[in-house]
TORKOL-4160 file (C-alpha; in steps of 0.2 Angstrom, whole numbers, padded with zeros to 4 digits, m for minus):
67
<pt num="1" X="0019" Y="0041" Z="0063"/>
<pt num="2" X="0021" Y="0060" Z="0060"/>
<pt num="3" X="0010" Y="0069" Z="0048"/>
<pt num="4" X="0016" Y="0070" Z="0031"/>
<pt num="5" X="0005" Y="0076" Z="0016"/>
<pt num="6" X="0001" Y="0065" Z="0002"/>
<pt num="7" X="0009" Y="0075" Z="m0011"/>
<pt num="8" X="0026" Y="0076" Z="m0001"/>
<pt num="9" X="0026" Y="0057" Z="0000"/>
<pt num="10" X="0023" Y="0055" Z="m0018"/>
<pt num="11" X="0036" Y="0066" Z="m0024"/>
<pt num="12" X="0049" Y="0059" Z="m0011"/>
<pt num="13" X="0045" Y="0041" Z="m0017"/>
<pt num="14" X="0048" Y="0047" Z="m0035"/>
<pt num="15" X="0064" Y="0054" Z="m0031"/>
<pt num="16" X="0069" Y="0038" Z="m0022"/>
<pt num="17" X="0064" Y="0028" Z="m0038"/>
<pt num="18" X="0075" Y="0039" Z="m0048"/>
<pt num="19" X="0090" Y="0038" Z="m0036"/>
<pt num="20" X="0088" Y="0019" Z="m0037"/>
<pt num="21" X="0095" Y="0019" Z="m0055"/>
<pt num="22" X="0113" Y="0019" Z="m0047"/>
<pt num="23" X="0120" Y="0004" Z="m0037"/>
<pt num="24" X="0128" Y="0017" Z="m0024"/>
<pt num="25" X="0112" Y="0025" Z="m0020"/>
<pt num="26" X="0103" Y="0009" Z="m0018"/>
<pt num="27" X="0117" Y="0004" Z="m0005"/>
<pt num="28" X="0114" Y="0021" Z="0005"/>
<pt num="29" X="0095" Y="0018" Z="0005"/>
<pt num="30" X="0099" Y="0000" Z="0013"/>
<pt num="31" X="0112" Y="0006" Z="0025"/>
<pt num="32" X="0100" Y="0020" Z="0032"/>
<pt num="33" X="0086" Y="0008" Z="0035"/>
<pt num="34" X="0076" Y="0014" Z="0020"/>
<pt num="35" X="0068" Y="m0003" Z="0019"/>
<pt num="36" X="0059" Y="0000" Z="0035"/>
<pt num="37" X="0051" Y="0016" Z="0029"/>
<pt num="38" X="0046" Y="0009" Z="0013"/>
<pt num="39" X="0038" Y="m0007" Z="0021"/>
<pt num="40" X="0028" Y="0004" Z="0032"/>
<pt num="41" X="0021" Y="0013" Z="0017"/>
<pt num="42" X="0014" Y="m0003" Z="0011"/>
<pt num="43" X="m0001" Y="0000" Z="0023"/>
<pt num="44" X="m0005" Y="0017" Z="0016"/>
<pt num="45" X="m0022" Y="0022" Z="0010"/>
<pt num="46" X="m0016" Y="0030" Z="m0007"/>
<pt num="47" X="m0013" Y="0017" Z="m0020"/>
<pt num="48" X="0001" Y="0027" Z="m0029"/>
<pt num="49" X="0011" Y="0028" Z="m0013"/>
<pt num="50" X="0009" Y="0009" Z="m0011"/>
<pt num="51" X="0013" Y="0005" Z="m0029"/>
<pt num="52" X="0029" Y="0017" Z="m0028"/>
<pt num="53" X="0035" Y="0009" Z="m0013"/>
<pt num="54" X="0033" Y="m0008" Z="m0020"/>
<pt num="55" X="0042" Y="m0003" Z="m0035"/>
<pt num="56" X="0057" Y="0004" Z="m0025"/>
<pt num="57" X="0057" Y="m0012" Z="m0014"/>
<pt num="58" X="0058" Y="m0022" Z="m0030"/>
<pt num="59" X="0073" Y="m0012" Z="m0036"/>
<pt num="60" X="0082" Y="m0014" Z="m0019"/>
<pt num="61" X="0079" Y="m0033" Z="m0018"/>
<pt num="62" X="0093" Y="m0037" Z="m0030"/>
<pt num="63" X="0106" Y="m0027" Z="m0020"/>
<pt num="64" X="0099" Y="m0034" Z="m0003"/>
<pt num="65" X="0101" Y="m0052" Z="m0010"/>
<pt num="66" X="0119" Y="m0049" Z="m0016"/>
<pt num="67" X="0125" Y="m0042" Z="0001"/>
């Protein structure tokens, strides 16, 4: 995995969390394999990153089940 700063990961996840408000954005995240990236972040050392990725996966779960 390439090097990313913790701050950039946190900010990116917060942006993704905000994008998940709209169904169209959730579909785009699913279409472009966003779940793969979010699942890999579940092993991160930073608890905030793990929590945000888990929260986003929870938001995407409804759309994934309906597809």
